[in-house]
Biopython code that builds the backbone (N, CA, C, O; Angstrom):
import numpy as np
from Bio.PDB.StructureBuilder import StructureBuilder

atoms = [
    (1, "MET", "N", (-46.474, 43.120, 77.737)),
    (1, "MET", "CA", (-45.707, 41.937, 77.146)),
    (1, "MET", "C", (-44.729, 41.593, 78.433)),
    (1, "MET", "O", (-45.045, 40.608, 79.100)),
    (2, "LYS", "N", (-43.949, 42.096, 78.692)),
    (2, "LYS", "CA", (-42.678, 42.062, 79.680)),
    (2, "LYS", "C", (-43.180, 41.747, 80.614)),
    (2, "LYS", "O", (-42.737, 40.731, 81.149)),
    (3, "LEU", "N", (-44.272, 42.419, 81.220)),
    (3, "LEU", "CA", (-44.943, 42.360, 82.451)),
    (3, "LEU", "C", (-45.860, 40.702, 82.607)),
    (3, "LEU", "O", (-46.122, 39.948, 83.544)),
    (4, "LYS", "N", (-46.059, 40.710, 81.466)),
    (4, "LYS", "CA", (-47.048, 39.098, 82.102)),
    (4, "LYS", "C", (-45.195, 37.993, 81.937)),
    (4, "LYS", "O", (-45.253, 36.872, 82.443)),
    (5, "GLY", "N", (-43.906, 38.371, 81.326)),
    (5, "GLY", "CA", (-43.266, 37.334, 81.311)),
    (5, "GLY", "C", (-42.559, 37.482, 82.789)),
    (5, "GLY", "O", (-42.222, 36.433, 83.338)),
    (6, "GLU", "N", (-42.322, 38.694, 83.444)),
    (6, "GLU", "CA", (-41.935, 38.834, 84.724)),
    (6, "GLU", "C", (-43.026, 38.087, 85.974)),
    (6, "GLU", "O", (-42.700, 37.463, 86.984)),
    (7, "ARG", "N", (-44.448, 38.438, 85.439)),
    (7, "ARG", "CA", (-45.382, 37.325, 86.344)),
    (7, "ARG", "C", (-44.951, 35.670, 86.554)),
    (7, "ARG", "O", (-44.921, 35.017, 87.597)),
    (8, "ALA", "N", (-44.691, 35.336, 85.417)),
    (8, "ALA", "CA", (-44.877, 33.309, 85.050)),
    (8, "ALA", "C", (-43.428, 33.447, 85.767)),
    (8, "ALA", "O", (-43.196, 32.457, 86.460)),
    (9, "ALA", "N", (-42.486, 34.330, 85.781)),
    (9, "ALA", "CA", (-41.061, 33.774, 86.134)),
    (9, "ALA", "C", (-41.557, 33.785, 87.933)),
    (9, "ALA", "O", (-41.276, 32.905, 88.747)),
    (10, "SER", "N", (-42.034, 34.548, 88.092)),
    (10, "SER", "CA", (-42.426, 34.597, 89.592)),
    (10, "SER", "C", (-43.051, 33.299, 90.234)),
    (10, "SER", "O", (-42.787, 32.395, 91.027)),
    (11, "LEU", "N", (-44.163, 33.823, 89.303)),
    (11, "LEU", "CA", (-45.272, 32.115, 89.488)),
    (11, "LEU", "C", (-44.295, 30.920, 89.926)),
    (11, "LEU", "O", (-44.210, 30.245, 90.952)),
    (12, "ILE", "N", (-43.376, 30.952, 88.334)),
    (12, "ILE", "CA", (-42.640, 29.453, 88.236)),
    (12, "ILE", "C", (-41.490, 29.120, 89.797)),
    (12, "ILE", "O", (-41.309, 28.036, 90.352)),
    (13, "MET", "N", (-41.010, 30.202, 90.082)),
    (13, "MET", "CA", (-40.257, 30.326, 91.172)),
    (13, "MET", "C", (-40.739, 30.255, 92.461)),
    (13, "MET", "O", (-40.033, 29.979, 93.431)),
    (14, "GLN", "N", (-42.095, 30.532, 92.512)),
    (14, "GLN", "CA", (-43.065, 30.103, 93.684)),
    (14, "GLN", "C", (-43.002, 28.904, 93.109)),
    (14, "GLN", "O", (-41.993, 28.228, 93.312)),
    (15, "GLU", "N", (-43.939, 28.451, 92.370)),
    (15, "GLU", "CA", (-44.434, 27.202, 92.588)),
    (15, "GLU", "C", (-43.467, 25.314, 92.918)),
    (15, "GLU", "O", (-43.752, 24.248, 93.463)),
    (16, "ILE", "N", (-41.895, 26.119, 91.923)),
    (16, "ILE", "CA", (-40.636, 24.990, 92.220)),
    (16, "ILE", "C", (-39.877, 24.951, 93.488)),
    (16, "ILE", "O", (-39.100, 24.095, 93.912)),
    (17, "SER", "N", (-40.423, 26.488, 94.189)),
    (17, "SER", "CA", (-39.925, 26.355, 95.717)),
    (17, "SER", "C", (-40.911, 25.986, 96.593)),
    (17, "SER", "O", (-40.708, 26.120, 97.800)),
    (18, "LYS", "N", (-41.618, 25.682, 96.314)),
    (18, "LYS", "CA", (-42.758, 25.188, 97.022)),
    (18, "LYS", "C", (-42.942, 23.097, 96.482)),
    (18, "LYS", "O", (-42.847, 22.248, 97.368)),
    (19, "ILE", "N", (-43.026, 22.959, 95.978)),
    (19, "ILE", "CA", (-41.848, 21.627, 95.356)),
    (19, "ILE", "C", (-41.106, 20.747, 95.675)),
    (19, "ILE", "O", (-41.164, 19.517, 95.655)),
    (20, "LEU", "N", (-40.037, 21.835, 96.124)),
    (20, "LEU", "CA", (-38.699, 21.573, 96.362)),
    (20, "LEU", "C", (-39.021, 21.004, 97.830)),
    (20, "LEU", "O", (-38.825, 19.955, 98.444)),
    (21, "LEU", "N", (-39.603, 22.221, 98.060)),
    (21, "LEU", "CA", (-39.928, 21.604, 99.769)),
    (21, "LEU", "C", (-40.421, 20.573, 100.708)),
    (21, "LEU", "O", (-40.165, 20.133, 101.828)),
    (22, "THR", "N", (-41.548, 20.327, 99.372)),
    (22, "THR", "CA", (-42.440, 19.775, 100.556)),
    (22, "THR", "C", (-42.589, 18.518, 99.611)),
    (22, "THR", "O", (-43.372, 17.805, 100.239)),
    (23, "GLU", "N", (-42.270, 17.873, 98.464)),
    (23, "GLU", "CA", (-42.592, 16.889, 97.831)),
    (23, "GLU", "C", (-41.032, 16.033, 96.529)),
    (23, "GLU", "O", (-41.124, 15.121, 95.707)),
    (24, "ILE", "N", (-39.625, 17.039, 97.011)),
    (24, "ILE", "CA", (-39.335, 16.243, 96.257)),
    (24, "ILE", "C", (-38.398, 15.463, 98.325)),
    (24, "ILE", "O", (-38.384, 15.584, 99.550)),
    (25, "LYS", "N", (-37.877, 14.774, 97.172)),
    (25, "LYS", "CA", (-37.732, 13.184, 98.100)),
    (25, "LYS", "C", (-36.084, 12.837, 98.383)),
    (25, "LYS", "O", (-35.772, 12.126, 99.339)),
    (26, "ASP", "N", (-34.929, 13.482, 97.341)),
    (26, "ASP", "CA", (-33.708, 13.150, 97.697)),
    (26, "ASP", "C", (-33.438, 14.277, 98.021)),
    (26, "ASP", "O", (-33.989, 15.357, 97.805)),
    (27, "GLU", "N", (-32.282, 13.897, 98.725)),
    (27, "GLU", "CA", (-32.454, 14.905, 100.032)),
    (27, "GLU", "C", (-30.936, 15.709, 99.756)),
    (27, "GLU", "O", (-30.299, 16.112, 100.729)),
    (28, "ASP", "N", (-30.488, 15.878, 98.540)),
    (28, "ASP", "CA", (-29.373, 17.321, 98.553)),
    (28, "ASP", "C", (-29.814, 17.815, 97.270)),
    (28, "ASP", "O", (-29.128, 18.390, 96.425)),
    (29, "LEU", "N", (-31.012, 17.529, 97.226)),
    (29, "LEU", "CA", (-32.407, 18.466, 96.611)),
    (29, "LEU", "C", (-33.283, 19.716, 97.551)),
    (29, "LEU", "O", (-33.894, 20.783, 97.611)),
    (30, "LYS", "N", (-32.782, 18.645, 98.108)),
    (30, "LYS", "CA", (-34.273, 19.874, 99.902)),
    (30, "LYS", "C", (-33.437, 20.392, 100.302)),
    (30, "LYS", "O", (-33.389, 20.500, 101.527)),
    (31, "HIS", "N", (-32.259, 21.026, 99.408)),
    (31, "HIS", "CA", (-30.987, 21.799, 100.116)),
    (31, "HIS", "C", (-31.134, 22.913, 99.077)),
    (31, "HIS", "O", (-30.256, 23.768, 99.194)),
    (32, "VAL", "N", (-32.020, 23.132, 98.082)),
    (32, "VAL", "CA", (-31.747, 24.360, 97.184)),
    (32, "VAL", "C", (-32.787, 25.491, 97.293)),
    (32, "VAL", "O", (-33.914, 25.438, 97.785)),
    (33, "THR", "N", (-32.130, 26.550, 96.706)),
    (33, "THR", "CA", (-33.020, 27.473, 97.451)),
    (33, "THR", "C", (-33.479, 28.424, 95.807)),
    (33, "THR", "O", (-32.580, 29.152, 95.386)),
    (34, "ILE", "N", (-34.523, 28.393, 95.152)),
    (34, "ILE", "CA", (-34.469, 29.129, 94.072)),
    (34, "ILE", "C", (-34.085, 30.746, 94.394)),
    (34, "ILE", "O", (-34.667, 31.289, 95.334)),
    (35, "THR", "N", (-33.099, 31.504, 93.604)),
    (35, "THR", "CA", (-32.888, 32.548, 94.175)),
    (35, "THR", "C", (-33.527, 33.813, 92.214)),
    (35, "THR", "O", (-33.823, 35.006, 92.139)),
    (36, "TYR", "N", (-33.458, 32.677, 91.052)),
    (36, "TYR", "CA", (-34.343, 34.326, 90.256)),
    (36, "TYR", "C", (-34.720, 33.491, 89.277)),
    (36, "TYR", "O", (-34.141, 32.406, 89.221)),
    (37, "ALA", "N", (-35.981, 33.869, 88.089)),
    (37, "ALA", "CA", (-36.204, 33.238, 86.992)),
    (37, "ALA", "C", (-36.195, 33.768, 86.540)),
    (37, "ALA", "O", (-36.126, 34.907, 87.001)),
    (38, "THR", "N", (-36.271, 33.501, 84.649)),
    (38, "THR", "CA", (-36.311, 34.907, 83.662)),
    (38, "THR", "C", (-37.481, 34.079, 82.654)),
    (38, "THR", "O", (-37.023, 32.962, 82.414)),
    (39, "VAL", "N", (-38.333, 34.200, 82.238)),
    (39, "VAL", "CA", (-38.647, 34.256, 81.023)),
    (39, "VAL", "C", (-39.475, 34.648, 80.094)),
    (39, "VAL", "O", (-40.521, 35.264, 80.300)),
    (40, "THR", "N", (-38.800, 34.121, 78.437)),
    (40, "THR", "CA", (-38.993, 34.672, 77.094)),
    (40, "THR", "C", (-40.027, 35.768, 76.963)),
    (40, "THR", "O", (-40.786, 35.835, 77.930)),
    (41, "ASN", "N", (-40.227, 36.613, 76.025)),
    (41, "ASN", "CA", (-41.785, 37.619, 75.823)),
    (41, "ASN", "C", (-42.090, 36.133, 75.873)),
    (41, "ASN", "O", (-42.240, 35.639, 76.991)),
    (42, "ASP", "N", (-42.202, 35.349, 74.787)),
    (42, "ASP", "CA", (-43.333, 34.213, 73.840)),
    (42, "ASP", "C", (-43.436, 32.949, 75.252)),
    (42, "ASP", "O", (-44.244, 32.026, 75.353)),
    (43, "LEU", "N", (-42.634, 33.224, 75.934)),
    (43, "LEU", "CA", (-43.437, 32.324, 76.576)),
    (43, "LEU", "C", (-43.099, 30.232, 77.059)),
    (43, "LEU", "O", (-43.495, 29.324, 77.791)),
    (44, "SER", "N", (-41.897, 30.637, 75.747)),
    (44, "SER", "CA", (-41.276, 29.558, 75.616)),
    (44, "SER", "C", (-39.925, 28.829, 76.573)),
    (44, "SER", "O", (-39.646, 27.644, 76.756)),
    (45, "PHE", "N", (-39.656, 29.341, 76.773)),
    (45, "PHE", "CA", (-38.649, 29.236, 77.821)),
    (45, "PHE", "C", (-38.026, 29.809, 78.841)),
    (45, "PHE", "O", (-37.892, 31.029, 78.740)),
    (46, "ALA", "N", (-37.531, 29.214, 79.956)),
    (46, "ALA", "CA", (-37.378, 29.690, 81.643)),
    (46, "ALA", "C", (-35.999, 29.732, 81.928)),
    (46, "ALA", "O", (-35.507, 28.610, 81.811)),
    (47, "LYS", "N", (-35.481, 30.284, 82.138)),
    (47, "LYS", "CA", (-34.646, 30.304, 83.154)),
    (47, "LYS", "C", (-34.330, 30.088, 84.751)),
    (47, "LYS", "O", (-34.144, 31.051, 85.495)),
    (48, "VAL", "N", (-34.286, 28.624, 85.235)),
    (48, "VAL", "CA", (-33.982, 29.566, 86.635)),
    (48, "VAL", "C", (-33.124, 29.308, 87.795)),
    (48, "VAL", "O", (-33.023, 28.273, 88.454)),
    (49, "TYR", "N", (-32.495, 30.486, 87.934)),
    (49, "TYR", "CA", (-31.007, 30.002, 88.814)),
    (49, "TYR", "C", (-31.594, 29.565, 90.434)),
    (49, "TYR", "O", (-32.590, 29.988, 91.022)),
    (50, "PHE", "N", (-30.783, 28.773, 90.784)),
    (50, "PHE", "CA", (-30.751, 28.717, 91.653)),
    (50, "PHE", "C", (-29.212, 28.355, 92.302)),
    (50, "PHE", "O", (-28.190, 28.466, 91.625)),
    (51, "THR", "N", (-29.216, 27.627, 94.593)),
    (51, "THR", "CA", (-28.244, 27.714, 94.847)),
    (51, "THR", "C", (-28.357, 26.448, 95.764)),
    (51, "THR", "O", (-29.320, 25.694, 95.621)),
    (52, "THR", "N", (-27.275, 26.173, 96.814)),
    (52, "THR", "CA", (-27.387, 25.018, 97.251)),
    (52, "THR", "C", (-26.739, 25.250, 98.411)),
    (52, "THR", "O", (-26.057, 26.265, 98.270)),
    (53, "LEU", "N", (-26.595, 24.656, 99.804)),
    (53, "LEU", "CA", (-26.101, 24.586, 100.738)),
    (53, "LEU", "C", (-24.823, 23.783, 100.564)),
    (53, "LEU", "O", (-23.648, 24.080, 100.775)),
    (54, "ASP", "N", (-25.449, 22.593, 100.082)),
    (54, "ASP", "CA", (-23.743, 21.282, 99.924)),
    (54, "ASP", "C", (-22.719, 21.951, 98.458)),
    (54, "ASP", "O", (-22.806, 21.900, 97.231)),
    (55, "ASP", "N", (-21.986, 22.423, 99.247)),
    (55, "ASP", "CA", (-21.634, 23.612, 97.748)),
    (55, "ASP", "C", (-20.148, 21.814, 97.189)),
    (55, "ASP", "O", (-19.885, 21.496, 96.029)),
    (56, "TYR", "N", (-19.676, 21.245, 98.235)),
    (56, "TYR", "CA", (-19.366, 20.348, 97.929)),
    (56, "TYR", "C", (-20.277, 19.074, 96.564)),
    (56, "TYR", "O", (-19.705, 18.598, 95.584)),
    (57, "LYS", "N", (-21.363, 18.891, 96.859)),
    (57, "LYS", "CA", (-22.398, 18.266, 95.685)),
    (57, "LYS", "C", (-22.735, 19.213, 94.237)),
    (57, "LYS", "O", (-23.196, 18.617, 93.263)),
    (58, "LYS", "N", (-22.434, 20.963, 94.151)),
    (58, "LYS", "CA", (-22.790, 21.632, 93.433)),
    (58, "LYS", "C", (-23.078, 20.676, 92.083)),
    (58, "LYS", "O", (-24.201, 20.379, 91.675)),
    (59, "ASP", "N", (-22.013, 20.331, 91.583)),
    (59, "ASP", "CA", (-22.226, 19.442, 90.419)),
    (59, "ASP", "C", (-23.474, 18.051, 89.421)),
    (59, "ASP", "O", (-24.170, 17.733, 88.457)),
    (60, "LYS", "N", (-22.659, 17.660, 91.229)),
    (60, "LYS", "CA", (-24.626, 16.553, 91.286)),
    (60, "LYS", "C", (-25.724, 17.287, 92.099)),
    (60, "LYS", "O", (-26.301, 16.441, 92.781)),
    (61, "VAL", "N", (-26.293, 18.640, 92.318)),
    (61, "VAL", "CA", (-26.962, 19.242, 91.929)),
    (61, "VAL", "C", (-27.299, 19.508, 90.904)),
    (61, "VAL", "O", (-28.168, 18.703, 90.571)),
    (62, "ILE", "N", (-27.071, 20.367, 89.988)),
    (62, "ILE", "CA", (-26.915, 21.359, 88.729)),
    (62, "ILE", "C", (-27.474, 20.000, 88.061)),
    (62, "ILE", "O", (-28.703, 19.942, 88.036)),
    (63, "ARG", "N", (-26.808, 18.935, 87.536)),
    (63, "ARG", "CA", (-27.171, 17.809, 86.990)),
    (63, "ARG", "C", (-28.625, 17.061, 87.522)),
    (63, "ARG", "O", (-29.020, 16.332, 86.612)),
    (64, "ASP", "N", (-29.438, 17.018, 88.570)),
    (64, "ASP", "CA", (-30.419, 16.470, 89.243)),
    (64, "ASP", "C", (-31.636, 17.410, 88.856)),
    (64, "ASP", "O", (-32.670, 17.060, 88.286)),
    (65, "MET", "N", (-31.314, 18.586, 89.257)),
    (65, "MET", "CA", (-32.416, 19.496, 88.626)),
    (65, "MET", "C", (-32.482, 19.841, 87.538)),
    (65, "MET", "O", (-33.613, 20.127, 87.144)),
    (66, "ASN", "N", (-31.130, 19.995, 86.392)),
    (66, "ASN", "CA", (-31.544, 19.529, 84.666)),
    (66, "ASN", "C", (-32.678, 18.306, 84.762)),
    (66, "ASN", "O", (-33.907, 18.297, 84.688)),
    (67, "ASN", "N", (-31.835, 17.452, 84.929)),
    (67, "ASN", "CA", (-32.897, 15.550, 84.261)),
    (67, "ASN", "C", (-33.214, 15.992, 84.721)),
    (67, "ASN", "O", (-32.261, 16.763, 84.832)),
    (68, "ALA", "N", (-34.501, 16.709, 85.819)),
    (68, "ALA", "CA", (-36.093, 16.918, 87.063)),
    (68, "ALA", "C", (-36.422, 17.526, 86.257)),
    (68, "ALA", "O", (-37.648, 17.638, 86.242)),
    (69, "SER", "N", (-35.580, 18.382, 84.970)),
    (69, "SER", "CA", (-37.195, 19.406, 84.869)),
    (69, "SER", "C", (-38.193, 18.638, 84.206)),
    (69, "SER", "O", (-37.149, 17.991, 84.117)),
    (70, "SER", "N", (-38.759, 18.272, 83.868)),
    (70, "SER", "CA", (-39.655, 17.575, 82.801)),
    (70, "SER", "C", (-40.908, 17.323, 84.219)),
    (70, "SER", "O", (-42.118, 17.545, 84.166)),
    (71, "TYR", "N", (-40.275, 16.912, 85.145)),
    (71, "TYR", "CA", (-41.052, 16.512, 86.151)),
    (71, "TYR", "C", (-41.513, 17.939, 85.791)),
    (71, "TYR", "O", (-42.319, 18.353, 84.959)),
    (72, "PHE", "N", (-40.632, 18.625, 86.812)),
    (72, "PHE", "CA", (-41.052, 20.166, 87.258)),
    (72, "PHE", "C", (-41.879, 21.111, 86.074)),
    (72, "PHE", "O", (-42.594, 21.999, 86.538)),
    (73, "ARG", "N", (-41.828, 20.981, 84.654)),
    (73, "ARG", "CA", (-42.726, 21.206, 84.008)),
    (73, "ARG", "C", (-43.679, 21.076, 83.676)),
    (73, "ARG", "O", (-44.379, 21.806, 82.974)),
    (74, "THR", "N", (-44.042, 19.274, 84.523)),
    (74, "THR", "CA", (-45.584, 18.519, 84.264)),
    (74, "THR", "C", (-46.061, 19.664, 85.293)),
    (74, "THR", "O", (-47.072, 20.349, 85.138)),
    (75, "GLU", "N", (-44.811, 19.789, 86.780)),
    (75, "GLU", "CA", (-45.564, 20.006, 88.291)),
    (75, "GLU", "C", (-46.682, 21.364, 87.659)),
    (75, "GLU", "O", (-47.884, 21.545, 87.855)),
    (76, "LEU", "N", (-45.673, 22.151, 86.853)),
    (76, "LEU", "CA", (-45.794, 23.337, 86.348)),
    (76, "LEU", "C", (-47.512, 23.586, 86.129)),
    (76, "LEU", "O", (-48.451, 24.086, 86.748)),
    (77, "ALA", "N", (-47.304, 23.029, 85.085)),
    (77, "ALA", "CA", (-48.257, 22.526, 83.516)),
    (77, "ALA", "C", (-49.601, 22.473, 84.446)),
    (77, "ALA", "O", (-50.534, 23.102, 83.947)),
    (78, "SER", "N", (-49.918, 21.775, 85.841)),
    (78, "SER", "CA", (-51.148, 21.402, 86.270)),
    (78, "SER", "C", (-51.608, 22.207, 87.637)),
    (78, "SER", "O", (-52.704, 22.278, 88.192)),
    (79, "ARG", "N", (-49.816, 23.012, 88.080)),
    (79, "ARG", "CA", (-50.685, 24.155, 88.876)),
    (79, "ARG", "C", (-50.848, 25.783, 88.561)),
    (79, "ARG", "O", (-51.388, 26.724, 89.143)),
    (80, "LEU", "N", (-50.127, 25.619, 87.388)),
    (80, "LEU", "CA", (-50.056, 27.409, 86.736)),
    (80, "LEU", "C", (-51.781, 27.246, 85.542)),
    (80, "LEU", "O", (-52.513, 26.508, 84.882)),
    (81, "LYS", "N", (-51.467, 28.779, 86.102)),
    (81, "LYS", "CA", (-52.641, 28.696, 84.478)),
    (81, "LYS", "C", (-51.938, 29.505, 83.384)),
    (81, "LYS", "O", (-52.457, 30.566, 83.037)),
    (82, "LEU", "N", (-50.836, 29.106, 82.831)),
    (82, "LEU", "CA", (-50.365, 29.420, 81.675)),
    (82, "LEU", "C", (-50.147, 28.521, 80.276)),
    (82, "LEU", "O", (-49.673, 27.401, 80.087)),
    (83, "ARG", "N", (-50.803, 29.693, 79.248)),
    (83, "ARG", "CA", (-51.285, 29.133, 77.896)),
    (83, "ARG", "C", (-50.665, 28.136, 77.726)),
    (83, "ARG", "O", (-51.253, 27.081, 77.486)),
    (84, "HIS", "N", (-49.394, 28.205, 77.802)),
    (84, "HIS", "CA", (-47.740, 27.557, 77.559)),
    (84, "HIS", "C", (-46.876, 27.589, 78.488)),
    (84, "HIS", "O", (-46.587, 28.565, 79.180)),
    (85, "MET", "N", (-46.402, 26.452, 78.542)),
    (85, "MET", "CA", (-46.216, 26.102, 80.138)),
    (85, "MET", "C", (-43.953, 26.300, 79.286)),
    (85, "MET", "O", (-43.389, 25.821, 78.302)),
    (86, "PRO", "N", (-43.770, 26.684, 79.755)),
    (86, "PRO", "CA", (-41.998, 27.271, 79.320)),
    (86, "PRO", "C", (-41.267, 25.481, 79.829)),
    (86, "PRO", "O", (-41.431, 24.527, 80.590)),
    (87, "GLU", "N", (-40.138, 26.199, 78.370)),
    (87, "GLU", "CA", (-38.898, 24.608, 79.232)),
    (87, "GLU", "C", (-38.283, 25.593, 79.793)),
    (87, "GLU", "O", (-38.258, 26.818, 79.672)),
    (88, "ILE", "N", (-37.500, 24.331, 80.815)),
    (88, "ILE", "CA", (-36.999, 24.607, 81.666)),
    (88, "ILE", "C", (-35.305, 24.953, 81.933)),
    (88, "ILE", "O", (-34.693, 23.920, 82.205)),
    (89, "LYS", "N", (-34.701, 25.817, 81.916)),
    (89, "LYS", "CA", (-32.946, 25.332, 82.288)),
    (89, "LYS", "C", (-32.988, 25.728, 83.612)),
    (89, "LYS", "O", (-33.721, 26.587, 84.101)),
    (90, "PHE", "N", (-31.855, 24.801, 84.356)),
    (90, "PHE", "CA", (-31.829, 25.462, 85.910)),
    (90, "PHE", "C", (-30.615, 25.970, 85.545)),
    (90, "PHE", "O", (-30.334, 25.588, 84.409)),
    (91, "ILE", "N", (-29.673, 26.757, 86.087)),
    (91, "ILE", "CA", (-28.924, 27.696, 86.233)),
    (91, "ILE", "C", (-28.032, 27.831, 88.053)),
    (91, "ILE", "O", (-28.513, 28.470, 88.989)),
    (92, "TYR", "N", (-26.610, 26.989, 88.108)),
    (92, "TYR", "CA", (-26.430, 27.485, 89.141)),
    (92, "TYR", "C", (-26.087, 29.315, 89.148)),
    (92, "TYR", "O", (-25.467, 30.073, 88.401)),
    (93, "ASP", "N", (-26.551, 29.407, 89.906)),
    (93, "ASP", "CA", (-26.495, 31.071, 90.727)),
    (93, "ASP", "C", (-24.888, 31.545, 91.402)),
    (93, "ASP", "O", (-24.838, 31.615, 92.630)),
    (94, "GLU", "N", (-23.696, 31.840, 90.661)),
    (94, "GLU", "CA", (-22.847, 31.941, 91.580)),
    (94, "GLU", "C", (-23.008, 33.379, 91.875)),
    (94, "GLU", "O", (-21.923, 33.936, 91.706)),
    (95, "SER", "N", (-24.153, 34.400, 92.338)),
    (95, "SER", "CA", (-23.213, 35.424, 92.427)),
    (95, "SER", "C", (-23.427, 35.652, 94.173)),
    (95, "SER", "O", (-23.121, 36.687, 94.766)),
    (96, "ILE", "N", (-23.873, 34.732, 94.647)),
    (96, "ILE", "CA", (-23.530, 34.480, 95.843)),
    (96, "ILE", "C", (-22.075, 34.617, 96.388)),
    (96, "ILE", "O", (-21.569, 35.521, 97.052)),
    (97, "GLU", "N", (-21.497, 33.331, 95.860)),
    (97, "GLU", "CA", (-20.194, 32.995, 95.923)),
    (97, "GLU", "C", (-19.387, 34.052, 95.366)),
    (97, "GLU", "O", (-18.300, 33.944, 95.934)),
    (98, "TYR", "N", (-19.348, 34.881, 94.672)),
    (98, "TYR", "CA", (-19.225, 35.991, 94.660)),
    (98, "TYR", "C", (-19.045, 37.051, 95.237)),
    (98, "TYR", "O", (-17.989, 37.640, 95.467)),
    (99, "GLY", "N", (-20.398, 37.394, 95.559)),
    (99, "GLY", "CA", (-20.476, 38.870, 97.113)),
    (99, "GLY", "C", (-19.190, 38.037, 97.839)),
    (99, "GLY", "O", (-18.063, 38.512, 97.983)),
    (100, "LYS", "N", (-19.683, 36.492, 98.322)),
    (100, "LYS", "CA", (-19.114, 36.059, 99.078)),
    (100, "LYS", "C", (-17.179, 36.832, 99.482)),
    (100, "LYS", "O", (-16.728, 37.682, 100.249)),
    (101, "LYS", "N", (-16.552, 35.791, 98.315)),
    (101, "LYS", "CA", (-15.778, 36.728, 97.273)),
    (101, "LYS", "C", (-14.748, 37.928, 97.678)),
    (101, "LYS", "O", (-13.530, 38.023, 97.826)),
    (102, "ILE", "N", (-15.767, 38.711, 97.770)),
    (102, "ILE", "CA", (-16.186, 39.682, 97.690)),
    (102, "ILE", "C", (-16.104, 40.628, 99.277)),
    (102, "ILE", "O", (-15.992, 41.785, 99.682)),
    (103, "GLU", "N", (-16.185, 39.838, 99.558)),
    (103, "GLU", "CA", (-16.826, 40.288, 100.818)),
    (103, "GLU", "C", (-15.604, 40.095, 102.179)),
    (103, "GLU", "O", (-15.578, 40.684, 103.259)),
    (104, "ASP", "N", (-14.427, 38.782, 101.490)),
    (104, "ASP", "CA", (-13.946, 37.655, 102.127)),
    (104, "ASP", "C", (-12.611, 39.195, 102.005)),
    (104, "ASP", "O", (-12.526, 40.128, 102.803)),
    (105, "ILE", "N", (-11.873, 38.996, 100.921)),
    (105, "ILE", "CA", (-11.325, 40.505, 100.262)),
    (105, "ILE", "C", (-11.264, 42.080, 101.315)),
    (105, "ILE", "O", (-10.364, 42.585, 101.985)),
    (106, "ILE", "N", (-12.826, 42.511, 101.008)),
    (106, "ILE", "CA", (-12.797, 43.568, 101.852)),
    (106, "ILE", "C", (-12.759, 43.166, 103.316)),
    (106, "ILE", "O", (-12.874, 44.187, 103.995)),
    (107, "GLU", "N", (-12.636, 42.028, 104.103)),
    (107, "GLU", "CA", (-12.216, 42.006, 104.947)),
    (107, "GLU", "C", (-10.926, 42.168, 105.644)),
    (107, "GLU", "O", (-10.429, 42.688, 106.643)),
    (108, "LYS", "N", (-10.597, 41.352, 104.452)),
    (108, "LYS", "CA", (-8.842, 41.259, 104.049)),
    (108, "LYS", "C", (-8.127, 41.992, 104.782)),
    (108, "LYS", "O", (-7.380, 41.830, 105.747)),
    (109, "ILE", "N", (-8.854, 43.691, 103.514)),
    (109, "ILE", "CA", (-8.607, 44.603, 103.491)),
    (109, "ILE", "C", (-8.311, 45.339, 104.326)),
    (109, "ILE", "O", (-7.181, 45.770, 104.552)),
    (110, "ASN", "N", (-9.225, 45.557, 104.847)),
    (110, "ASN", "CA", (-10.017, 46.141, 106.837)),
    (110, "ASN", "C", (-9.109, 45.853, 107.876)),
    (110, "ASN", "O", (-8.934, 46.659, 108.790)),
    (111, "LYS", "N", (-8.296, 44.373, 107.796)),
    (111, "LYS", "CA", (-7.485, 43.778, 109.566)),
    (111, "LYS", "C", (-6.351, 44.093, 108.819)),
    (111, "LYS", "O", (-5.461, 44.135, 109.669)),
    (112, "GLU", "N", (-5.399, 44.564, 106.739)),
    (112, "GLU", "CA", (-3.933, 44.976, 107.185)),
    (112, "GLU", "C", (-3.852, 46.062, 107.798)),
    (112, "GLU", "O", (-2.948, 46.374, 108.574)),
    (113, "CYS", "N", (-5.190, 46.992, 107.362)),
    (113, "CYS", "CA", (-4.753, 49.111, 107.651)),
    (113, "CYS", "C", (-4.886, 49.130, 108.942)),
    (113, "CYS", "O", (-4.720, 50.180, 109.564)),
]
sb = StructureBuilder()
sb.init_structure("model")
sb.init_model(0)
sb.init_chain("A")
sb.init_seg("    ")
for serial, (resi, resn, name, xyz) in enumerate(atoms, 1):
    if name == "N":
        sb.init_residue(resn, " ", resi, " ")
    sb.init_atom(name, np.array(xyz, "f"), 0.0, 1.0, " ", f" {name:<3s}", serial, name[0])
structure = sb.get_structure()
């Protein structure tokens, strides 16, 4: 069963990335990159993690992505052959920012030595 959820998550990531790249007209959302997705075992709920190049617009992009979740869900339903299309929650992926902070700290320590 776990494989089914992982496969669904992978397909959802791919299709949302395609939609963002080719169909979205909002310029702020064109800079969104899907980084990871998880789907519950019963395929009822999906968490889609993303990041954006426009860090100063992060709050607006988070709000806009979640406001568009029903649009994405409708599009995914027509493209994917899933028995049930999960509810989608978009979550900003802070791991890249965290990694950058760690990298900066290490770089600073190396310069001080």
